[in-house]
N, C-alpha and C positions, 0 to 999 in steps of 0.2 A: 652485676649479672642479672638480677631480678628486674631491675629497671629496664635493661635492654630487652628482656623477654616481653615485658608489658608493652613496650613501645612497638616491638615486632608484631605482637598479636593485635594491637590497636591498628597498626598500618595494614595488616592482612585483612582485618574486618572492614576497614575503610575501603580497600580495593574491592572486596566482595560486594559491599553495599553499592559502590559505584557501578560495578558490573550489572547488578540487578537493576539499578536506576537506568542504565543504558538500554536494558532489555524491555523497559516499560513502554507500553503504547504511547504514553505521554511524551516520550522522546522523539516521536515521529513529527517531522515538520513539513513533510510533503508526501502526497500520494499521487502517483501517476497510473492511469489505466489506459492502455493502448490496445486496439484491436485492428487487425488488417487482413486483407486478402487482395488478390489481384484487382487493381482498379479502385480500391476502397481503403480508407484509413480514418480511424477516429482516435483522438487523444483527449483525455480529460486530465487536467492538472488541478489538484486541490491543495491549498495551503490553509492555514488557520483563518485567513481573511479573504480569500478569493477562489473562484473556480473559473477555469478557462476551458472552453470546449472548442475543438477544432475538428471539423469533418471535411474530408476531401474524397469525392467520388465522382462517378460518371454522371449521376443525376442530382447530386447534392453536394453543395459546398457551403460551409458555415463556419464562422468565427464569432464566438460569443464569450464575453468576459463579464463577470458580475461579482459583487461582494458575496462572500460566504457568511452565513449567520453563525453565531456562536453555537447555537443548537445543532446546526448541520455538522460543524466540525466535531462537536461532542459525540454525535451519533457515529461518525467515522471512527473516532478513537475508541468509543465503547464497543464497537464491532470487533475490535482487536483484543478485547480483555481476556479471552481464552487462548490466545496465540502467543507463543514464545517467539519473539521477533527473529532470533537467531535460527530458528528451524524453518523459516519461510522458504529460503532457497532450496531446501531439501524435501519439501512437501511434494509428493508425486502428483502428477496431473491425472485426473480421473480417466482421461482418454487421450489418444494421440492421433485423432483424425486430421489434424493440421499437417501431419507429416506427409500426407498424400493429397493435399488440397481438399480434404473432406470437411474442413471447418476453418473458420477464421483463426488466426494466430493471435492470442491475447496474452497480455502481461500486466501484472500489478507490480509496481515498484514503489517501495517505501524508502524515504530518505530520512535519516535520523539527525539529531542535533549535532552529532560528531561527524556528519557528512558520510556515513556509511550508507550504502544502498543494498537493499534486500529485495530480490525479485522472484516472482513465481510465474511460470508460463503455463498456459492451458488453452483449451479449445473454447471458442465462442465466449459465453459468459459462465462456463462451467468450471469455476475454480475449485480447488480442493475444498472439502467440506468445512475445514476450519476457517477458510477465507470467504465462505458463502455469505455470512452476515455483512462483511465489508463490501462484497460485490453488490449485494442488495442496496446497501446505503449509497454506494457510488451511483447506481442506476437511478435511484430515487432523486438524487441531486441533479443528475443529468436531465431527467424528465422535467424538473422544475426550471432548469437553465435553458433548455432547448425551446421552450414555448414562450 
């Protein structure tokens, strides 16, 4: 009976550790940022080794793909260090202007190693305060990619 308890506790601790592991920013394998309004759409897809920028609009159309440096990917993952991944879908948007066409509709979507997707919707580039460091890192990479 004692052996059974020890095995049960060990299994329980392993499951807890795996749950924490899955919640780690290091489990993120892809980051998507999309922003759109009538007649304009921009999508940035970031993985550990590449960045793809797609812009479609009335006056601007652009498709750019380049290698993402290890330092750039590290900056993205580091920007998530104070965020519990599981809480991302529940973070409130600072404003809702997009509901009446007062702002672009934007979304950050994270994909984890186990293929879970976690998304946060917001106006323009005004993500929840916990995701602002990530938003700034994405925009910095976009600027380096677009030029």
